[in-house]
C-alpha positions in Angstrom: 45.2 -7.0 -21.2 42.7 -5.4 -18.8 39.5 -4.3 -20.6 38.5 -0.9 -19.1 36.0 0.4 -21.6 33.6 -1.6 -23.9 31.5 0.0 -26.6 27.9 -1.1 -26.5 28.1 -2.3 -30.1 31.0 -4.6 -29.0 29.2 -6.0 -25.9 27.3 -9.3 -25.6 24.9 -10.9 -23.1 27.8 -13.0 -21.7 29.7 -9.8 -20.7 27.3 -9.0 -17.8 30.0 -9.5 -15.2 32.2 -7.0 -17.1 29.7 -4.3 -18.3 26.7 -5.0 -16.0 23.3 -6.3 -16.7 22.0 -3.1 -18.2 25.1 -2.7 -20.4 24.7 -6.3 -21.6 21.0 -5.8 -22.2 21.6 -2.7 -24.3 24.2 -4.4 -26.4 21.8 -7.3 -27.1 19.0 -4.8 -28.1 21.5 -3.0 -30.3 22.4 -6.3 -32.1 18.7 -7.0 -32.5 18.2 -3.8 -34.4 16.7 -1.6 -31.6 17.4 2.2 -31.9 19.7 2.3 -28.8 21.7 5.5 -28.4 25.4 5.0 -28.9 27.5 4.6 -25.8 30.0 2.6 -23.9 30.3 0.9 -20.5 33.2 1.6 -18.1 33.9 -1.9 -16.8 33.8 -3.2 -13.2 37.5 -3.5 -13.2 38.0 0.2 -14.2 35.5 1.3 -11.5 37.4 -0.7 -8.9 40.4 1.2 -10.0 38.6 4.5 -9.6 37.5 3.5 -6.1 40.9 2.4 -4.9 42.5 5.5 -6.3 40.0 7.7 -4.5 38.2 8.9 -7.7 41.2 9.0 -10.0 42.0 6.7 -12.9 45.2 5.5 -14.5 46.6 7.0 -17.7 45.5 3.9 -19.6 41.9 4.1 -18.4 41.8 7.8 -19.2 43.0 7.1 -22.8 40.4 4.3 -23.3 37.6 6.7 -22.1 38.9 9.4 -24.5 39.0 6.9 -27.3 35.4 5.9 -26.7 34.4 9.6 -26.6 36.1 10.1 -30.0 34.1 7.1 -31.4 30.9 8.7 -30.2 31.9 12.0 -31.9 32.4 10.1 -35.1 29.1 8.4 -34.8 27.1 11.6 -34.1 29.0 14.3 -35.9 29.2 16.3 -32.7 32.2 17.2 -30.6 32.5 16.9 -26.8 32.9 20.5 -25.6 32.3 22.1 -28.9 30.8 25.6 -28.7 28.5 25.1 -31.8 27.6 21.4 -31.9 28.2 20.0 -28.4 28.0 16.3 -27.7 26.0 15.8 -24.6 26.1 12.6 -22.5 24.1 10.8 -19.9 26.1 8.9 -17.2 24.4 6.4 -14.9 25.4 3.4 -12.8 24.4 -0.1 -13.8 22.5 -0.4 -10.5 20.1 2.5 -10.2 18.8 3.0 -6.7 17.1 6.4 -7.2 14.1 7.6 -5.3 11.1 9.5 -6.7 12.7 12.8 -5.9 16.4 12.2 -6.3 18.1 10.9 -9.4 21.2 8.7 -9.6 22.2 9.7 -13.1 24.0 12.7 -14.7 22.1 14.2 -17.6 23.6 16.8 -20.0 27.2 16.1 -19.2 29.1 18.4 -21.5 27.2 21.6 -20.8 29.0 24.6 -19.6 28.8 28.4 -19.9 29.8 28.1 -23.6 28.2 24.9 -24.9 24.8 25.8 -23.4 24.6 28.5 -26.1 25.4 25.8 -28.7 22.5 23.7 -27.4 20.3 26.8 -27.5 21.1 27.3 -31.2 20.5 23.6 -32.0 17.1 23.5 -30.3 16.1 27.0 -31.1 15.1 27.3 -27.4 17.4 29.0 -25.1 15.2 28.5 -22.0 15.2 24.8 -22.6 19.0 24.8 -22.8 19.3 26.8 -19.6 16.9 24.4 -17.9 19.2 21.5 -19.0 22.3 23.3 -17.6 20.4 24.0 -14.3 19.5 20.3 -14.0 23.2 19.3 -14.6 24.3 21.6 -11.8 21.8 20.2 -9.3 22.8 16.6 -10.2 26.5 17.4 -10.1 26.1 19.1 -6.7 24.2 16.1 -5.2 26.1 13.2 -6.8 29.6 14.5 -6.7 29.6 16.6 -3.5 26.7 15.3 -1.6 24.9 18.6 -1.6 21.2 17.9 -0.8 18.8 19.0 -3.5 16.9 21.0 -0.9 19.9 23.4 -0.7 19.2 24.5 -4.2 15.9 25.7 -2.8 12.8 26.5 -4.8 14.8 26.3 -8.1 14.7 22.5 -8.2 11.0 22.3 -8.8 10.3 25.2 -11.2 10.6 23.9 -14.7 7.8 26.3 -15.7 10.2 29.3 -15.5 10.5 30.8 -19.0 12.4 34.0 -18.2 16.0 33.7 -19.5 17.3 36.3 -17.1 15.8 34.5 -14.2 17.2 31.2 -15.3 20.7 32.8 -15.7 20.4 34.1 -12.1 19.4 30.6 -10.9 22.3 29.0 -12.7 24.7 31.5 -11.1 23.2 30.8 -7.6 23.6 27.0 -8.2 27.3 27.5 -9.1 27.9 29.5 -6.0 26.2 26.8 -3.9 28.5 24.1 -5.4 31.6 26.2 -4.8 30.7 26.9 -1.2 29.5 23.5 -0.1 31.7 21.5 -2.5 34.8 23.6 -1.8 35.6 23.7 -5.5 34.0 25.4 -8.5 31.8 23.6 -11.0 34.2 22.4 -13.8 33.8 24.2 -17.1 36.1 21.6 -18.7 33.8 18.9 -20.1 36.4 16.2 -19.7 36.6 17.0 -16.0 32.8 16.8 -15.7 32.9 13.3 -17.2 35.8 12.3 -15.0 34.0 13.5 -11.8 30.8 11.7 -12.8 32.6 8.4 -13.4 34.5 8.8 -10.1 31.4 9.6 -8.1 29.6 6.4 -9.3 32.7 4.2 -9.1 33.2 5.2 -5.5 29.5 4.8 -4.4 28.6 1.7 -6.5 31.8 0.0 -7.5 29.9 -1.4 -10.5 29.9 -0.7 -14.2 28.9 2.8 -15.4 27.0 3.4 -18.6 27.7 6.5 -20.8 25.3 7.2 -23.6 24.7 9.9 -26.2 21.6 12.0 -25.6 19.5 11.8 -28.7 16.2 13.6 -29.0 15.9 13.9 -25.2 16.4 10.1 -24.7 19.0 9.7 -22.1 19.2 6.0 -22.0 17.5 5.3 -18.6 14.2 4.3 -20.1 15.9 2.2 -22.8 18.2 0.6 -20.2 15.2 -0.4 -18.0 13.3 -1.8 -21.0 16.4 -3.7 -22.0 16.9 -5.2 -18.6 13.3 -6.4 -18.3 13.0 -7.8 -21.8 16.4 -9.5 -21.6 15.5 -11.2 -18.3 12.1 -12.5 -19.7 13.7 -13.7 -23.0 16.4 -15.6 -21.1 13.7 -17.5 -19.1 11.9 -18.3 -22.4 15.1 -19.7 -23.8 15.7 -21.8 -20.7 18.9 -20.0 -19.8 17.8 -18.8 -16.3 14.9 -19.5 -14.0 12.0 -17.1 -13.2 13.6 -16.4 -9.8 16.9 -15.5 -11.3 15.2 -13.2 -13.8 13.5 -11.3 -10.9 16.8 -10.9 -9.2 18.4 -9.5 -12.3 16.3 -6.3 -12.4 15.9 -3.4 -10.0 12.4 -2.7 -8.7 12.8 0.9 -9.7 13.3 -0.1 -13.4 9.7 -1.5 -13.5 8.3 1.6 -11.8 10.2 3.8 -14.3 8.7 2.0 -17.3 5.2 2.2 -15.9 5.6 5.9 -15.3 6.4 6.4 -19.0 3.0 5.1 -20.1 -0.4 6.9 -20.0 -2.4 3.9 -18.8 -1.4 0.9 -16.6 -3.0 -1.4 -19.2 -0.2 -0.3 -21.7 2.5 -2.1 -19.7 4.9 -4.0 -21.9 4.6 -7.8 -22.0 8.0 -8.1 -20.3 6.9 -6.0 -17.3 3.5 -7.8 -17.1 5.3 -11.1 -17.1 7.8 -10.1 -14.4 5.0 -8.8 -12.1 3.1 -12.1 -12.6 6.2 -14.1 -11.6 6.7 -11.8 -8.6 3.2 -12.4 -7.4 3.8 -16.2 -7.6 6.7 -16.2 -5.2 6.1 -13.3 -2.7 4.4 -13.8 0.6 4.0 -10.1 1.6 0.8 -8.6 0.4 1.0 -5.2 -1.3 -1.7 -2.8 -0.5 -2.1 0.9 -1.4 -2.5 4.2 0.4 -5.4 6.1 -1.1 -7.2 9.4 -0.3 -9.4 9.8 -3.3 -11.7 7.4 -5.3 -9.5 7.7 -8.4 -6.5 6.5 -6.3 -8.4 3.2 -5.7 -8.9 2.7 -9.4 -5.2 3.3 -10.1 -4.1 1.0 -7.2 -6.1 -1.9 -8.5 -4.9 -1.4 -12.1 -1.3 -1.6 -10.8 -1.9 -4.8 -8.9 -2.7 -3.6 -5.3 -4.4 -6.3 -3.3 -6.5 -3.9 -1.3 -6.3 -0.6 0.5 -4.0 -0.4 3.5 -4.5 3.2 4.4 -7.4 5.6 3.7 -7.1 8.7 5.9 -10.4 10.4 6.6 -8.7 13.7 7.6 -7.2 14.0 4.1 -10.6 13.3 2.6 -12.2 16.0 4.7 -9.6 18.6 3.6 -10.8 18.5 0.0 -12.0 21.9 -1.4 -15.6 20.7 -1.5 -15.7 19.7 2.1 -13.3 21.9 4.1 -16.1 24.5 4.3 -18.4 22.1 6.1 -15.7 21.0 8.5 -14.9 24.6 9.4 -18.6 25.4 10.0 -18.9 22.3 12.2 -15.8 23.2 14.3 -16.8 26.9 14.8 -20.5 26.2 15.4 -22.0 28.2 18.4 -24.3 25.5 19.7 -24.8 21.7 19.8 -27.5 21.7 17.1 -25.3 23.4 14.5 -22.4 21.0 15.4 -24.6 17.9 14.9 -26.0 19.4 11.7 -22.4 19.9 10.4 -21.5 16.3 11.2 -24.7 15.0 9.5 -23.7 16.9 6.3 -20.4 15.1 6.1 -21.8 11.6 6.5 -23.2 11.1 3.0 -20.0 12.6 1.5 -17.8 10.1 3.2 -20.3 7.3 2.6 -20.1 7.9 -1.2 -16.3 7.7 -1.1 -16.4 4.4 0.9 -18.9 2.9 -1.5 -16.6 3.7 -4.4 -13.6 2.1 -2.6 -15.7 -1.1 -1.8 -16.9 -1.3 -5.4 -13.4 -0.9 -6.9 -11.8 -3.4 -4.4 -14.7 -5.9 -4.6 -13.6 -8.4 -2.0 -10.2 -7.0 -1.3 -9.6 -5.3 2.1 -10.3 -1.6 2.5 -8.6 -0.1 5.6 -10.0 3.2 6.8 -8.2 5.3 9.3 -10.6 6.9 11.7 -10.0 10.6 12.4 -7.5 11.2 15.1 -8.7 14.0 17.4 -5.1 15.0 17.9 -5.1 16.2 14.3 -6.8 19.4 15.5 -7.6 20.2 19.1 -10.8 21.9 18.1 -12.2 18.5 17.1 -12.3 17.5 20.8 -15.6 19.4 21.0 -17.2 17.1 18.4 -15.1 14.0 18.9 -18.0 11.7 20.0 -20.3 12.8 17.2 -17.5 12.6 14.6 -16.5 9.1 15.7 -20.1 7.7 15.4 -20.5 9.4 12.1 -17.4 7.9 10.6 -18.2 4.4 11.7 -21.8 4.8 10.5 -20.7 6.0 7.1 -18.4 3.0 6.7 -21.2 0.4 7.5 -23.8 2.3 5.5 -21.5 2.1 2.5 -20.8 -1.5 3.2 -24.5 -2.4 3.4 -25.3 -0.6 0.1 -22.4 -2.4 -1.6 -23.4 -5.8 -0.3 -26.9 -5.3 -1.6 -25.4 -4.7 -5.1 -24.0 -8.3 -4.9 -20.4 -7.4 -4.1 -18.0 -8.7 -1.5 -17.0 -6.1 1.2 -14.1 -6.3 3.6 -13.9 -3.1 5.7 -11.0 -2.8 8.1 -11.4 0.0 10.6 -8.1 1.4 11.9 -8.4 3.1 15.3 -5.8 5.8 16.0 -3.2 5.3 18.7 -4.9 4.8 22.1 -3.6 5.1 25.6 -4.4 1.6 26.8 -6.3 -1.6 26.0 -9.4 -0.4 27.9 -9.8 2.5 25.5 -9.3 0.1 22.6 -11.9 -2.3 24.0 -14.4 0.6 24.4 -13.9 1.7 20.8 -14.1 -1.9 19.6 -17.4 -2.4 21.3 -18.7 0.9 19.8 -17.8 -0.4 16.3 -19.5 -3.7 16.9 -22.6 -2.0 18.3 -22.9 0.3 15.2 -22.3 -2.6 12.9 -25.1 -4.6 14.5 -27.5 -1.6 14.2 -26.8 -0.9 10.6 -26.0 -4.2 9.0 -28.6 -6.3 10.7 -28.9 -9.7 9.0 -26.4 -8.6 6.3 -23.6 -8.6 9.0 -22.8 -12.2 8.0 -21.8 -10.9 4.6 -19.6 -8.1 5.9 -16.2 -9.5 7.1 -15.1 -6.4 8.9 -12.0 -6.2 11.1 -10.9 -3.7 13.7 -7.2 -2.8 14.2 -5.0 -0.1 15.8 -1.9 1.8 15.1 0.9 0.9 17.5 2.8 3.8 19.0 6.5 3.0 19.3 6.9 4.8 22.6 4.9 2.1 24.3 5.1 -0.8 21.9 6.9 -3.1 24.2 4.4 -2.8 27.0 1.0 -2.7 25.3 1.1 -5.0 22.3 0.0 -8.1 24.3 -3.0 -6.3 25.8 -3.9 -4.6 22.5 -4.0 -7.9 20.7 -7.0 -9.0 22.9 -9.2 -6.5 21.2 -7.5 -5.9 17.8 -7.6 -8.0 14.6 -4.6 -6.4 13.1 -1.7 -4.0 14.0 -0.6 -1.2 11.7 2.9 0.3 12.0 4.2 3.5 10.4 6.9 3.0 7.8 9.2 5.5 9.6 8.8 3.6 12.8 9.8 0.4 11.1 13.0 2.0 9.8 14.0 3.6 13.1 12.7 1.2 15.7 13.0 -2.3 14.2 13.5 -4.1 17.5 10.3 -2.6 19.0 8.3 -3.5 15.9 9.5 -7.1 16.0 8.8 -7.2 19.7 5.2 -6.0 19.1 4.6 -8.5 16.4 5.9 -11.4 18.6 3.9 -10.3 21.6 0.7 -9.8 19.5 0.9 -13.2 17.8 1.6 -14.9 21.1 -1.7 -13.6 22.3 -3.5 -14.0 19.0 -1.7 -16.3 16.5 -3.8 -15.1 13.5 -3.2 -11.4 14.3 -2.3 -9.6 11.0 0.3 -6.8 11.0 1.7 -4.5 8.4 3.4 -1.3 7.5 1.8 1.9 6.0 3.3 5.1 4.6 5.2 6.5 1.7 8.5 5.1 2.9 7.0 1.6 2.8 8.1 1.4 -0.9 11.7 0.8 0.1 13.5 -2.4 -0.8 15.2 -2.7 2.6 12.0 -2.0 4.5 10.1 -4.6 2.5 12.9 -7.2 3.0 12.7 -6.6 6.7 8.9 -6.9 6.7 9.3 -10.3 5.0 12.0 -11.4 7.4 10.0 -10.8 10.6 6.8 -12.1 9.2 4.7 -9.0 8.6 1.7 -9.7 6.4 1.5 -6.6 4.2 3.1 -3.3 3.2 1.0 -0.3 2.0 2.4 2.3 -0.2 1.3 4.9 -2.8 -0.5 3.4 -5.9 2.4 4.5 -8.1 4.8 2.4 -6.0 2.8 -0.8 -6.0 4.8 -2.4 -8.9 8.0 -1.5 -7.0 6.8 -3.2 -3.9 5.6 -6.3 -5.7 9.0 -6.9 -7.2 10.9 -6.0 -4.0 8.7 -8.4 -2.0 9.4 -11.2 -4.5 13.1 -10.6 -4.3 13.1 -10.7 -0.5 11.3 -14.1 -0.7 13.7 -15.5 -3.3 16.8 -14.3 -1.4 15.6 -15.9 1.8 14.9 -19.1 0.0 18.4 -19.1 -1.6 20.0 -18.3 1.8 18.1 -21.2 3.4 19.2 -23.6 0.8 22.8 -22.4 1.2 22.7 -23.0 4.9 21.1 -26.4 4.5 23.7 -27.4 2.0 26.4 -26.2 4.3 25.0 -28.3 7.2 24.8 -31.4 5.0 28.4 -31.0 3.8 29.6 -30.4 7.4 27.7 -33.6 8.6 29.1 -35.6 5.8 
């Protein structure tokens, strides 16, 4: 008899292939006495059935799901779809691939125009209940009908609204959006909601789906992630799997999710700390951080960043305490006032750079020089601004060196038109370094690199490598122009074998991007501090998968030869 639905209390660790790694992990935690919300897993086989039937399930599957819901009703004393004591559920796939701004889970399944009032009575907070309903509508529109969250407009990011009438209006708007773009109204029947949710995940993932009771605002995602991490580490301790297998059993987003739930990085669970340590042992791609404020550097190091891969001066200059000086400098009537404005900015930037060098203490700190193209008015002060930035970097380096710390400034020059311009800027950096550092220059292992523009990547990389110590690529360029990136890396290393190259940008914290960077031999990825743990796990997984693939090919060759 085909098993389509398994209650979490009936699951075991050996049932991973049937109910997924998260389902098996939750079952183990439940047996160990953890307060896991009641729930069930819709099995892989049932999800395949959903997928082949285009989102519809057989009568037997529907009956098993209904029986599982009845079991949850008995456990909780609530009824699915009841107007007074509604049972609310979370529905999520075993493999969560959500981004920071888009969820891959349904929360509050079971809310409709009637049950929302029951939730309001239970919580004694109608605004909260309406917010929950609003959230369900957004997730339903995106996950079932593919309606972008952006179409729900400003309403998606306004949890601070406490006006019941305004929330009711927003909910009405959301239902209209779903009906127009989804070509069908939002289902008020709660069983239809659950059916649509299961169908959506079965079609997109074709892997087990978890359904859990919402208890005290715990929807199961945090618990599932904690279960997955702890189970993986425990299985290594018991000798059941290797460290590499444990790393492949978790999703990078699960580690990020657990870290986001704590107030301080030092409060990471032992399981998360262990997984990150194992990841660092096997990965070859360095993980750096994008920072724009001294506090970002502290967070980046606490989360395991091995340096700063991007520090944009223009962002630092736009802070409220500095924008006034920038404006006065740009609008100055004469040369004296312009120079005076530039000189006022130097100690401000120097102080920030000193902080970055102190926090990183020997790890690289990449500083992006201001691109004049950022604002055409900067062309009037371009030369003065350029000298000032470089001077601020080396003055900060000198002061930090004299404090007994290691300093590794990496100066990133904006995209340039040709190698001659890069050579001129490189010589300027070297000249200012000589002037400021003097004898301390031997203690300052600085490098000079440049951002490679994709429009000319295939024709200038070889020439640029003559004057650059490293290449930096934008994450979006890597995703959209992979062949050109690879060509640039090959040409650059042909000219200078030890040339470093890497990817910067918010999109760098993407598992596919990181796997690609590992495959073509890029040295580093640089992402936001919060995404550093994600990148550490993803980089390790890329290395492990490549190693496993290599062994598979080698074994195939041996067997063929034999």
